[in-house]
Phi, psi and omega in degrees: 000143183293329185220155182282158179295327180296321177292324180291328179295339179275352182280151181257335185214147177233141183230135174243100180271097180259164179295329181264314185221152175250130181233140181232131178243126178252132182300126180089344181245339179088204182282114186251340180226130174212086187226156175299144180277067185223142176222139177253130187235140172277111184290342179282319183252344184080004183283146177275121184269315184204156175223162174073222186299316181296320178294324179294323178292340180277352182301125179077006184234016188256155172288177187297328187275000177249125180247129176266112186255145174238094188286356180238129178230123179060032181080002181246133178284120180257345177223095187296315183298315180294322178297321178296315180296318179298315183294321179297318180288327178293323179291322182087156185295320183296313181291321178296324178295321178295320180291324181293337179288340182282122179289134180061053183303127177248142181228155176239143182230138174279131178233145179298156179298138176061035177286147184282165182302326179294320178294320178295320179294320179297320178295318179296315182295325179296316181286332175294338178291344177257012174101006181289133177272334180217138182234125176258140181255133180239133178295131182301325181297315179295315182298316180294321179296319178293319183294332179263010171084019179283143180281070186292338183276353182274156180280046176233155184283139175225123180253131182228143176236118177262106183265098181264186181286322184247338183223160173235126180247132182235133183207156169246126183247148175198140180055039175073014181221165180272121178280310177207146184205161178212144176241128185246141179279046181228130180207202180297327178295323179294324177293317177300316181297324179296321178293317180299312182295321179297313181291328179288317183282320186272332186233003181052044184236131175255139184258150171297145184297334181275356186239032187270335188305126180299333180298319184265347192264280193260339191255343176051046176085000180267345174056225183270000181277147184286347180285150178125185181294147181284337181220157182221140179273128182240137179251136179193200181248134178292133183295320185280311187266338183080003181272157176293139183210150176242139179229155176262113187257136176288118183297324180296323179294320177295321179297320178294324178295324178289327181297331185301307179291339182282346178296328178292331176294318177296321177297322178295321177297317178298321179295318180296318180293324179293328181273357184269143176301146183302324181297322180287325178297324177297323176295321183294328179299332179266318185277326177086198186244137175254129180253131176227173182100156183299323182285350177293344181277359178299117185300132178092348181295320179294323177295322180294317179293324179295318180290328183279326184260337184076010180251155175297140180235128182238149174250133182298158183298317176232076190295332185285337184244014183299318185297311182290326177291327177294315177295322178298321177296324177291322178296321182281355180078023182275350182253129181237122180290155177288127183262126177255126178283130179294144180284135178283136181268000000 
């Protein structure tokens, strides 16, 4: 773990700055913010027009002088000033006033596994923008494992896959620490991009930015499984004429397009298992893999991983908020590490 549990118990607020959504947990109040990590700015005046859900709805629909910014990419803050402004507006004046009353405000932030020092510094500076005097960093893998109820403090292997919008993190945990892990630049956005590229190349059709999700688009709840309708009607814009057009898309072809970016996830699982001690791999064969993150809800993804690895695959009850709930449990003091008595000599 990046920080000790004793230090986390002293924190008052926890923030999970994700590429897709920003979540804030306040000690004693629970999850208070769960909004898209998007901000709309007037480029002429520099004024912030909207944040969160409303700003996300403005994507692709704004005039030239309005820019829709996404200050977080792959779990890393790429625009600290914009992230600070977005976070302040998401919290609201009332909540910020309550936080400012706390002397020596401490905050905790989720950071991707193996993040570089610049990314860690950006996360700290972003939270200092809301008045935090000290910022503790928590590995997203540990936080997500705690949030979905895995016994990470026990001497048994636990495998977790955090499926984010821009990255996928895979790790094996034991005794409250990461044994081996890998972070891949493949996430829900890559799956969306694969669907967009397939429809553009095969059908000369461009999709609205708000209608890209494969769950709502081409598969109609059938996901990666072969069962379901053989074709699906898709509405979009013709590449050549610019006019609205509908095409009948072969569902199997879309499914194959989605499989392409997911092969790197299978390669990442294989790498983690190869670097893992044999005793822990034996535990994983029985306990299986736990999937968390918003992209874990892609229908059929768990079946594909189960068929490829031969291990049981489970999806957390609330996979999208596991990381922030895990940090919140640490803030509230609900997690107790296993205490080992030293041997007398």
